[in-house]
C-alpha positions as CSV (number, residue, x, y, z in Angstrom):
1,X,-66.8,37.0,21.8
2,X,-65.5,39.7,19.5
3,X,-61.9,40.9,19.8
4,X,-61.6,44.4,21.4
5,X,-60.9,47.3,19.1
6,X,-57.1,48.0,19.4
7,X,-57.8,51.7,19.1
8,X,-60.0,51.6,22.3
9,X,-58.1,49.1,24.3
10,X,-56.8,50.6,27.6
11,X,-53.0,50.6,27.9
12,X,-50.7,51.5,30.8
13,X,-49.6,55.1,30.2
14,X,-46.2,54.4,31.6
15,X,-45.5,51.4,29.2
16,X,-45.8,53.0,25.8
17,X,-42.2,53.1,24.7
18,X,-41.0,49.6,25.9
19,X,-43.1,46.4,25.8
20,X,-46.6,47.7,25.8
21,X,-49.1,46.5,28.5
22,X,-52.7,46.5,27.2
23,X,-56.0,45.4,28.8
24,X,-59.4,44.3,27.7
25,X,-61.1,46.8,29.8
26,X,-60.5,49.6,32.5
27,X,-61.7,47.1,35.1
28,X,-59.1,44.6,34.1
29,X,-56.4,47.2,34.2
30,X,-57.4,48.2,37.7
31,X,-57.5,44.6,38.9
32,X,-54.0,44.0,37.6
33,X,-52.4,47.1,39.1
34,X,-51.0,45.5,42.2
35,X,-49.2,42.9,40.2
36,X,-48.1,45.4,37.5
37,X,-47.0,48.2,39.8
38,X,-43.4,47.1,40.3
39,X,-42.9,46.3,36.6
40,X,-44.6,49.5,35.7
41,X,-41.9,51.5,37.5
42,X,-39.1,49.6,35.9
43,X,-40.7,50.0,32.4
44,X,-41.2,53.7,33.0
45,X,-37.5,54.1,34.0
46,X,-36.5,52.1,30.9
47,X,-38.7,54.3,28.6
48,X,-37.1,57.4,30.1
49,X,-33.6,56.0,29.6
50,X,-34.2,55.1,26.0
51,X,-35.7,58.6,25.2
52,X,-32.8,60.3,27.0
53,X,-30.6,58.3,24.7
54,X,-32.6,59.6,21.7
55,X,-32.0,63.2,22.9
56,X,-28.2,62.7,23.3
57,X,-28.1,60.9,20.0
58,X,-29.7,63.9,18.3
59,X,-27.5,66.5,20.1
60,X,-24.2,64.8,19.9
61,X,-23.6,65.2,16.2
62,X,-24.3,68.9,16.5
63,X,-21.6,69.2,19.2
64,X,-19.3,67.0,17.2
65,X,-19.6,68.9,14.0
66,X,-18.2,71.9,15.8
67,X,-15.4,70.2,17.8
68,X,-14.1,68.3,14.7
69,X,-13.3,71.6,12.8
70,X,-12.1,70.0,9.6
71,X,-13.4,69.7,6.0
72,X,-13.8,66.4,4.3
73,X,-11.9,66.3,1.0
74,X,-12.9,62.8,-0.2
75,X,-14.9,59.8,0.9
76,X,-14.4,56.3,-0.6
77,X,-16.9,53.4,0.3
78,X,-16.1,49.8,-0.6
79,X,-18.5,47.3,1.0
80,X,-18.2,47.8,4.8
81,X,-15.1,49.9,4.4
82,X,-15.3,53.7,4.6
83,X,-12.2,55.7,4.1
84,X,-12.2,59.5,4.3
85,X,-9.6,62.2,3.8
86,X,-9.8,65.5,5.7
87,X,-8.0,68.8,6.3
88,X,-7.9,70.7,9.6
89,X,-8.9,74.3,9.0
90,X,-6.3,76.9,10.2
91,X,-8.9,79.7,10.2
92,X,-11.0,78.9,13.2
93,X,-13.0,82.1,13.0
94,X,-15.1,80.7,10.1
95,X,-18.2,78.6,10.8
96,X,-17.4,75.6,8.8
97,X,-20.2,73.1,9.3
98,X,-17.7,70.5,7.9
99,X,-20.3,67.9,6.9
100,X,-23.6,69.9,6.6
101,X,-23.5,70.2,2.8
102,X,-21.5,67.0,2.2
103,X,-23.5,65.0,-0.4
104,X,-23.4,61.6,1.2
105,X,-25.5,59.0,3.0
106,X,-26.5,60.4,6.4
107,X,-25.2,57.3,8.2
108,X,-21.8,57.8,6.5
109,X,-21.7,61.4,7.6
110,X,-22.5,60.3,11.2
111,X,-19.7,57.6,11.0
112,X,-17.2,60.3,9.9
113,X,-18.3,62.6,12.8
114,X,-17.9,59.7,15.2
115,X,-14.4,58.8,14.1
116,X,-11.7,60.4,16.2
117,X,-8.4,59.6,18.0
118,X,-7.7,58.8,21.7
119,X,-7.0,62.5,22.3
120,X,-10.6,63.3,21.5
121,X,-12.1,61.1,24.2
122,X,-12.9,64.3,26.1
123,X,-15.5,65.1,23.4
124,X,-17.5,62.1,24.5
125,X,-16.9,62.3,28.2
126,X,-17.8,66.0,28.5
127,X,-21.4,65.0,27.5
128,X,-21.9,63.4,31.0
129,X,-23.0,66.8,32.3
130,X,-26.1,66.5,30.1
131,X,-26.6,62.8,30.6
132,X,-26.7,63.2,34.4
133,X,-29.6,65.6,34.2
134,X,-31.5,63.6,31.6
135,X,-31.0,60.3,33.6
136,X,-31.5,61.7,37.1
137,X,-35.1,60.3,37.3
138,X,-34.4,56.9,35.7
139,X,-30.9,55.9,36.6
140,X,-28.9,55.8,39.9
141,X,-25.3,55.7,38.6
142,X,-23.3,56.6,35.5
143,X,-19.8,55.4,34.8
144,X,-17.2,55.9,32.0
145,X,-15.4,53.1,30.3
146,X,-13.0,52.8,27.4
147,X,-13.3,49.6,25.3
148,X,-11.8,47.9,22.3
149,X,-14.6,47.1,19.9
150,X,-15.2,43.8,18.0
151,X,-17.7,42.6,15.4
152,X,-17.7,46.0,13.7
153,X,-20.2,46.3,10.9
154,X,-18.1,49.1,9.3
155,X,-14.4,49.8,9.3
156,X,-13.8,53.5,9.1
157,X,-10.4,54.9,8.4
158,X,-9.4,58.6,8.8
159,X,-6.6,60.2,6.8
160,X,-5.5,63.6,7.9
161,X,-3.6,66.1,5.6
162,X,-0.2,66.9,7.2
163,X,1.8,70.1,6.9
164,X,3.6,68.8,3.8
165,X,0.3,68.4,2.0
166,X,0.2,64.6,2.2
167,X,-2.1,62.4,4.2
168,X,-1.4,60.2,7.2
169,X,-3.5,57.3,8.6
170,X,-4.8,58.7,12.0
171,X,-5.3,55.2,13.4
172,X,-1.7,54.2,12.9
173,X,-0.6,57.6,14.3
174,X,-2.8,57.2,17.3
175,X,-1.4,53.8,18.1
176,X,2.1,55.1,17.8
177,X,1.3,58.0,20.1
178,X,-0.2,55.8,22.8
179,X,2.6,53.3,22.5
180,X,5.3,56.0,22.9
181,X,3.5,57.4,26.0
182,X,3.2,53.8,27.5
183,X,-0.6,54.1,27.7
184,X,-2.6,51.3,29.2
185,X,-4.9,51.7,26.3
186,X,-2.7,49.7,23.9
187,X,-0.6,46.5,24.2
188,X,2.5,45.8,22.1
189,X,1.4,44.4,18.8
190,X,-2.1,45.9,19.0
191,X,-3.3,47.4,15.7
192,X,-5.5,49.9,17.4
193,X,-5.9,51.5,20.9
194,X,-8.7,50.8,23.3
195,X,-10.1,54.3,22.9
196,X,-13.8,53.8,22.2
197,X,-15.5,55.7,24.9
198,X,-18.9,54.7,26.3
199,X,-21.0,55.2,29.4
200,X,-22.6,52.5,31.7
201,X,-25.7,53.4,33.7
202,X,-27.7,51.5,36.3
203,X,-31.4,51.6,36.2
204,X,-32.9,53.1,39.4
205,X,-34.1,50.6,42.0
206,X,-32.4,47.6,40.3
207,X,-29.1,46.0,39.3
208,X,-29.9,46.3,35.6
209,X,-27.2,48.0,33.6
210,X,-27.2,49.5,30.1
211,X,-24.5,50.8,27.8
212,X,-24.8,54.3,26.3
213,X,-22.7,54.4,23.2
214,X,-23.1,57.8,21.5
215,X,-20.3,57.5,19.0
216,X,-20.8,54.0,17.6
217,X,-21.6,55.0,14.0
218,X,-17.9,54.6,13.4
219,X,-18.5,50.9,13.8
220,X,-21.6,50.9,11.6
221,X,-24.0,50.8,14.5
222,X,-26.7,53.4,15.2
223,X,-28.4,52.3,18.4
224,X,-27.6,54.4,21.5
225,X,-28.9,52.4,24.5
226,X,-28.1,48.7,24.7
227,X,-28.5,46.2,27.6
228,X,-25.0,45.9,29.2
229,X,-24.6,42.1,29.0
230,X,-25.6,42.1,25.4
231,X,-23.3,45.0,24.6
232,X,-20.2,43.4,26.2
233,X,-20.9,40.0,24.8
234,X,-21.5,41.1,21.2
235,X,-19.4,44.2,20.8
236,X,-16.4,44.3,23.2
237,X,-13.0,42.6,22.9
238,X,-11.4,44.3,25.9
239,X,-12.8,46.7,28.5
240,X,-11.3,49.2,30.8
241,X,-12.9,51.1,33.6
242,X,-11.4,54.6,33.5
243,X,-10.7,56.8,36.4
244,X,-12.7,59.8,35.2
245,X,-11.9,61.7,32.1
246,X,-8.3,61.4,30.8
247,X,-6.1,64.0,32.3
248,X,-4.5,66.7,30.2
249,X,-1.1,65.8,31.6
250,X,-1.5,62.3,30.3
251,X,-2.4,63.4,26.8
252,X,0.1,66.2,26.7
253,X,3.4,64.3,27.1
254,X,4.4,64.9,23.5
255,X,5.3,68.6,24.0
256,X,4.5,69.6,20.4
257,X,0.9,68.5,21.0
258,X,0.4,70.4,24.2
259,X,-1.1,73.6,22.9
260,X,-3.2,71.8,20.3
261,X,-4.7,69.4,22.8
262,X,-5.4,72.1,25.4
263,X,-7.4,74.0,22.7
264,X,-9.2,70.8,21.6
265,X,-10.3,69.8,25.1
266,X,-11.5,73.3,26.0
267,X,-13.5,73.5,22.7
268,X,-15.2,70.1,23.5
269,X,-16.2,71.3,27.0
270,X,-17.3,74.8,25.9
271,X,-19.5,73.3,23.1
272,X,-21.1,70.8,25.5
273,X,-22.0,73.4,28.2
274,X,-23.3,75.7,25.5
275,X,-25.5,72.8,24.3
276,X,-26.6,72.2,27.9
277,X,-27.6,75.9,28.2
278,X,-29.6,75.7,24.9
279,X,-31.3,72.5,26.1
280,X,-32.3,74.1,29.4
281,X,-33.4,77.3,27.7
282,X,-35.6,75.3,25.3
283,X,-37.1,73.2,28.1
284,X,-38.0,76.4,30.0
285,X,-39.6,77.9,26.9
286,X,-41.6,74.7,26.3
287,X,-42.7,74.5,30.0
288,X,-40.9,71.2,30.3
289,X,-38.2,69.7,32.6
290,X,-35.6,67.1,32.1
291,X,-37.9,64.5,33.7
292,X,-41.0,65.4,31.8
293,X,-39.4,65.5,28.4
294,X,-38.0,62.0,28.6
295,X,-41.4,60.8,29.9
296,X,-43.5,62.1,27.0
297,X,-45.6,59.6,24.9
298,X,-43.9,58.4,21.8
299,X,-45.6,60.7,19.2
300,X,-45.3,63.8,21.4
301,X,-41.7,63.0,22.1
302,X,-40.8,62.6,18.4
303,X,-42.3,66.0,17.7
304,X,-40.5,67.8,20.5
305,X,-37.2,66.0,19.7
306,X,-37.3,67.4,16.1
307,X,-38.0,70.9,17.4
308,X,-35.2,70.7,19.9
309,X,-32.8,69.5,17.3
310,X,-33.5,72.5,15.0
311,X,-33.3,74.9,18.0
312,X,-30.0,73.5,19.2
313,X,-28.5,73.5,15.7
314,X,-29.2,77.2,15.2
315,X,-28.1,78.1,18.7
316,X,-24.7,76.3,18.2
317,X,-24.2,78.0,14.9
318,X,-24.6,81.4,16.5
319,X,-22.0,80.7,19.2
320,X,-19.5,79.0,17.0
321,X,-17.0,81.9,16.9
322,X,-17.2,82.3,20.7
323,X,-16.4,78.6,21.2
324,X,-13.4,78.7,18.9
325,X,-12.2,82.0,20.5
326,X,-12.4,80.4,24.0
327,X,-10.2,77.5,22.7
328,X,-7.7,80.0,21.2
329,X,-7.6,81.9,24.5
330,X,-6.8,78.7,26.5
331,X,-4.0,77.9,24.0
332,X,-2.5,81.3,24.6
333,X,-2.9,81.0,28.4
334,X,-1.0,77.7,28.4
335,X,2.0,79.5,27.0
336,X,2.1,82.1,29.8
337,X,3.1,82.0,33.5
338,X,0.2,81.8,35.9
339,X,1.2,85.1,37.5
340,X,1.4,86.9,34.2
341,X,-0.9,90.0,33.9
342,X,-1.5,89.1,30.2
343,X,-2.7,85.6,31.2
344,X,-5.2,87.2,33.7
345,X,-6.5,89.5,31.0
346,X,-7.0,86.5,28.7
347,X,-8.8,84.7,31.5
348,X,-11.2,87.6,32.0
349,X,-11.9,87.8,28.3
350,X,-12.7,84.1,28.3
351,X,-15.0,84.4,31.3
352,X,-16.9,87.2,29.5
353,X,-17.3,84.8,26.5
354,X,-18.7,82.1,28.7
355,X,-21.1,84.5,30.4
356,X,-22.4,85.9,27.1
357,X,-23.1,82.4,25.6
358,X,-24.8,81.0,28.7
359,X,-21.9,78.6,29.5
360,X,-21.4,80.0,33.0
361,X,-25.1,79.5,33.7
362,X,-24.9,75.9,32.4
363,X,-22.1,75.0,34.8
364,X,-23.9,76.2,37.9
365,X,-23.9,73.5,40.5
366,X,-21.2,71.5,38.8
367,X,-18.0,71.2,40.8
368,X,-14.9,72.4,38.9
369,X,-16.3,71.6,35.5
370,X,-13.5,72.9,33.2
371,X,-10.1,71.4,32.7
372,X,-8.7,74.9,32.0
373,X,-10.9,77.1,34.3
374,X,-7.7,78.8,35.7
375,X,-5.2,77.3,33.3
376,X,-4.9,74.1,35.3
377,X,-6.0,70.5,34.9
378,X,-8.1,68.3,37.0
379,X,-9.3,64.7,37.5
380,X,-12.9,63.8,37.9
381,X,-14.0,60.8,39.9
382,X,-15.6,57.8,38.1
383,X,-19.1,56.5,38.8
384,X,-21.1,59.5,39.8
385,X,-24.1,58.7,42.0
386,X,-27.2,60.7,41.2
């Protein structure tokens, strides 16, 4: 008997992304349905999870290129070691696109974007507002963890230009900062803090967990969704379950960093909610939803993902000045008394910015989404149930 033509073999429409289920005929497929039904649902959820990971993986570097706000002066690559030197830009009114025109390997560019200090964890954790919508149909829970990585394929070192014109190793500075503030993220003698931020999600209807690591290019890895047991076994030296995103009060103990960090955290959140607004606007224009876009077949999904990436990149470019302005306003507000009329004027100006850019619309239904909504800080609970 001749082998069936692969082009005409029936396959389960829900199992195209993950291990594909194919049949010799439509009758065979129908007869197998009762046995396949439970697995089909799990495979459909897994496919949606991986494609949601692809979306976040495409949007994250666009967000990060704006929140980083520095220019790369030099990059040196030696085997698996990547060293780069950068300068924070004092003029935040200019759209810098710090790495857009940098002539380097795309993976190296991504690794530089993914390298940041413990005070930048907010950049990663703020993305959970997008993740929750993308994963609502496939996952039942999302949690935030901080880990210390092991078995890194790359070692990336960041050197920041200081006020004197020299450069300092940000990894050493970060460890000193956390040691001085008695952070649980570092033990005496540690060479680096446990500040690699990840998400853990649970597949709907099962006990199966996956890691979502959106900033792992700093370790020379470029996969986003990894089965949890595999991730912990192969890549984690120490693990901490965090209590929501780090509080501003924890990060701001060094008084000289207070204004800088308040601005940085607001910028991360503003850019994330601006991206959420752009994503939802694009979905509406494409007559798609969060659930349908992650359920598209592989070829259609790849096409739409490329279109979304271009749309989001242009939308974020347009709003860059508003994002940096919002951060500047927060920094000014932090220096004023809460009852100050000037502070209230600054807050009204900031709200107008958020309305104009769609940020206010994007936070609809999200309880107290901003650390600095009224100049105060907040804690968010860990392990949101969908």
